[in-house]
Backbone as a ProteinNet text record, in pm:
[ID]
protein_1_A
[PRIMARY]
MASGWMIGVMVELAGEPAPLRHFFAVGHEDRAKAEWTAIDQAMLAGGVAVSPVGGLEPVHVVSELSAGTVKSLALKPGEVRPLGWKWPRRWITL
[TERTIARY]
10809.6	10858.2	10772.2	10745.4	10663.1	10738.7	10666.9	10724.7	10692.9	10601.6	10561.4	10471.5	10429.6	10349	10236.6	10124.5	10016	10029.6	10053.2	10077.3	9963.6	9914.5	9815.8	9883.8	9859.1	9917.8	9804.7	9798.9	9698.3	9745.6	9671.9	9712	9615.9	9673.4	9594.1	9573.9	9448.2	9415.3	9340.6	9365.3	9294.9	9145.3	9065.5	8920.8	8861.3	8944.6	8895	8908.3	8805.7	8811.3	8912.3	8942.6	9037.6	9121.5	9238.8	9321.3	9249	9272.4	9215	9323.9	9285.9	9383.2	9391.9	9512.8	9540	9623.9	9597	9664.9	9768.4	9878.9	9987.8	10036.7	10049.9	10113	10259.3	10347.5	10490.7	10565.1	10644.1	10717.7	10855.4	10862.8	10988.2	10968.1	11066.6	11058	11075.9	11157	11184.4	11067.7	11010.5	10891.9	10920.8	11030	11062.6	11084.2	11152.5	11176.1	11043.3	10953.1	10820.8	10743.2	10751.2	10681	10734.2	10865.7	10924.3	10895.6	10893.3	10861.5	10717.5	10626.5	10486.2	10470.7	10546.2	10542.3	10586.6	10696.4	10744.6	10638	10568.6	10463.4	10343.8	10307	10192	10215.7	10338.6	10369.6	10346.4	10335.9	10303.8	10157.3	10072.5	9929.1	9895.1	9969.7	9941.6	10032.7	10007.4	10088.9	10049.8	10147	10121.9	10087.8	9982.9	9941.5	10057.5	10065	10175	10134.2	10005.9	9959.3	9848.8	9816	9711.3	9577.6	9505	9374.3	9274.6	9175.7	9074.2	9132.1	9237.5	9299.7	9401.2	9423.1	9520.8	9645.4	9760	9885.1	9893.4	9968.1	9979.1	10030.9	10120.8	10173.4	10164.7	10096.8	10080.5	10071.3	10117	10110.4	9969.5	9906.8	9775	9790.4	9880.3	9906.6	10032.6	10082.3	10189.8	10127.7	10205.4	10160.8	10240.5	10171	10237.8	10298.9	10388.1	10450.9	10346.4	10244.3	10138.1	10059.4	10028.4	9955.4	10038.9	10164.9	10254.8	10266.9	10279.7	10293.5	10163.6	10050.9	9924.6	9881.3	9918.5	9880.8	9995.8	10103.5	10215.5	10281.5	10306.4	10380.4	10529.1	10604.3	10746.7	10826	10942	11026.5	11061.1	11040.3	11069.9	10960.1	10857.6	10749.5	10653.4	10601.3	10497.3	10373.8	10264.2	10140.7	10037.5	10004.7	9900.3	9764.8	9688.2	9560.7	9440.4	9464.2	9352.4	9307.5	9188.5	9142.3	9040.8	8993.7	8899.6	8975.3	8910.1	8972.2	9018.6	9146.6	9203	9181.8	9057.3	9026.5	9087.3	9098.1	9156.3	9301.9	9373	9513.2	9528.6	9436.2	9452.2	9395.5	9296.6	9231	9294.9	9385.5	9446.6	9547.6
11897.2	11760.9	11672.2	11553.2	11458.8	11404.6	11390.6	11327.1	11179.3	11138.2	10999	10979.7	10857.2	10824.9	10728.8	10744.4	10648.7	10562.1	10433.2	10339.7	10237.8	10211.7	10106.8	9987.2	9868.2	9745.1	9645.9	9590.3	9491	9355.8	9302.1	9179.7	9066.6	8952.8	8833.7	8753.4	8742.1	8670.1	8542.2	8438.1	8311.1	8333.9	8278	8289.1	8411.6	8504.5	8623	8602.5	8638.8	8616	8704.9	8820	8912.7	8977.5	9028	9096.3	9218.1	9245.5	9361.3	9463.5	9590.6	9696.6	9717.9	9706.3	9733	9859.6	9940	10067.8	10060.4	10130.4	10136.2	10279.9	10327	10456	10425.6	10491.3	10462.4	10591.8	10589.4	10706.6	10719.8	10718.7	10743.7	10864.1	10950	11063.5	11018.5	10916.6	10866.2	10779.6	10817.8	10747.6	10601.6	10575.8	10437.9	10349.2	10401.3	10324.1	10295.6	10391.9	10373	10264.2	10262.1	10159.4	10020.3	10005.4	9874	9830.7	9924.8	9892.6	9844.5	9908.5	9865.8	9726.7	9698.5	9565.4	9459.6	9486.1	9391	9362.8	9466.3	9449.6	9374.7	9404.5	9339.6	9190.1	9152	9010.8	8926.6	8988.9	8916.1	8872.3	8943.2	8912	8816.9	8825.6	8742.7	8783	8725.4	8758.6	8892.6	8960.5	9087.9	9059.3	9122.6	9103.2	9137.7	9067.2	9088.7	9171.4	9202.5	9285.2	9377.8	9481.6	9574.9	9505.3	9560.1	9507.4	9622.7	9611.3	9716.5	9852.9	9857.8	9983.5	10037.1	9966.7	10010.1	9922.9	9987.8	9913.8	9835	9724.8	9645.1	9724.2	9817.2	9904.1	10046.8	10132.4	10269.5	10366.1	10487.5	10592.8	10650.1	10653.9	10713.7	10863.2	10899.4	11040.7	11057.7	11180	11217	11240.9	11220.8	11253.5	11374.1	11479.2	11601.4	11581	11670.8	11665.1	11676.1	11757.4	11772.2	11644.6	11576	11449.1	11344.3	11333.8	11235.5	11261.5	11388.1	11422.7	11396.1	11439.1	11425.3	11279.9	11193.4	11052.8	10965.1	11029.2	10963.5	10853.3	10882.3	10789	10820.3	10725.7	10746	10732.5	10794.7	10778	10630.3	10581.2	10442.1	10343.9	10388.9	10299.7	10271.7	10150.5	10112.2	10076.1	10140.7	10112.1	10057.2	9926.8	9871	9928.4	9975	10040.5	9962.5	9845.7	9764.1	9800.6	9753.6	9770.7	9883.5	9943.3	10055.1	10184.4	10276	10402.8	10476.3	10513.4	10575.4	10725.9	10770.1	10913	10996.3	10937.7	11010.8	11050.5	10964.8	10990.1	11089.2	11088.9	11170.5	11310.4	11329.1	11458.8	11555.5	11508.4	11600.8	11691.3
8592.5	8586.3	8676.5	8631.6	8707.1	8827.7	8937.9	9056.5	9059.7	8973.6	8964	8843.1	8822	8704	8740.5	8672.8	8679.6	8555.2	8576	8466.6	8460.7	8342.6	8320.8	8256.7	8309.6	8255.8	8231.8	8111.4	8076.8	8129.8	8227.7	8296.2	8259.6	8221.9	8190.2	8318.6	8360.4	8483	8450.4	8528.3	8510.3	8530.3	8440.6	8451.8	8384.9	8339.1	8269.6	8119.3	8042.1	7897.2	7824.1	7880.4	7817.7	7927	7890.9	7990.2	8047.9	8175	8243.5	8270.9	8261.3	8289.1	8440	8491.1	8631.7	8639	8739.6	8754.7	8865.5	8841.5	8938	8949.4	9073	9099	9128.2	9053.8	9065.9	9097.2	9202.2	9246.8	9184.6	9052.2	8980.5	8890.2	8881.4	8789.7	8645.1	8623.5	8489	8440.5	8328	8274.8	8241.5	8172.1	8131.9	8255.1	8353.8	8475.9	8546.3	8545.5	8606.4	8533.1	8399.4	8322	8354.7	8357.7	8387.5	8530.5	8621.9	8760.2	8772	8699.9	8700	8638.1	8533.3	8471.7	8571.9	8641.9	8742.4	8847.1	8892.6	8992.7	8934.9	8811.7	8747.3	8728.1	8704.1	8681.6	8806.1	8921.7	9043.7	9045.2	8970.1	8964.6	8850.2	8740.3	8623.4	8509.5	8393.2	8277.3	8218.3	8161	8094.7	7949.3	7899	7759.9	7666.6	7554.5	7460.4	7339.5	7326.2	7215.2	7265.6	7188.9	7232.6	7259.4	7355.7	7393.8	7389.4	7303.4	7294.7	7262.5	7183	7145.4	7244.9	7355.4	7455.4	7449.1	7453.7	7457.7	7588.3	7590.3	7712.2	7832.5	7808	7914.3	7861.5	7935.5	7888.7	8006.3	7980.2	8080.8	8079	8194.9	8207.6	8233.5	8324.2	8351.3	8434.4	8434.3	8525.4	8662.4	8765.5	8901.1	8947.8	8982.7	9027.2	9165.5	9200.8	9332.9	9443.4	9421.5	9520.7	9541	9431.6	9439.4	9511.1	9472.7	9534.4	9683.9	9721.7	9862.9	9939.3	9885	9958.4	9973.5	9880.2	9888.6	9938.7	9985.4	10053.2	9971.2	9843.1	9758.2	9773.5	9822.7	9847.7	9717.5	9708.8	9590.5	9569.7	9450.5	9417.1	9453.6	9524.3	9565.9	9449.8	9447.9	9352.7	9433.5	9402.2	9473.8	9375.8	9386.1	9301.1	9342.2	9242.7	9270.8	9220.4	9162.9	9115	8974.5	8938.3	8800.9	8784.1	8892.1	8881.1	8854.2	8779.8	8744.2	8870	8878.5	8999.6	9004.9	9004	8993.2	9104.8	9223.3	9336.2	9306.3	9237.1	9205.3	9090.8	8998.8	8877.7	8894.9	8978.4	8987.9	9086.7	9171	9268.7	9203.8
[MASK]
++++++++++++++++++++++++++++++++++++++++++++++++++++++++++++++++++++++++++++++++++++++++++++++

């Protein structure tokens, strides 16, 4: 069972020609709750895309986060950590 989720959210930013994917590490076991929590956090940066962008859904699960990953990177239960738009390899490869 996942201890957390890596969620990608397509965020529309002022000055950008297309929405950019921003990554969020979310410390919820429930996938749907993690997606909605990531959306809430993404809305602080800009609007969330309303349709697919480049074949990616506006909100999508990138991967599950194992208990070991969550523990080693100190993600607390219920915490949302914005990781920016670069691929979060450190979070996914542990």
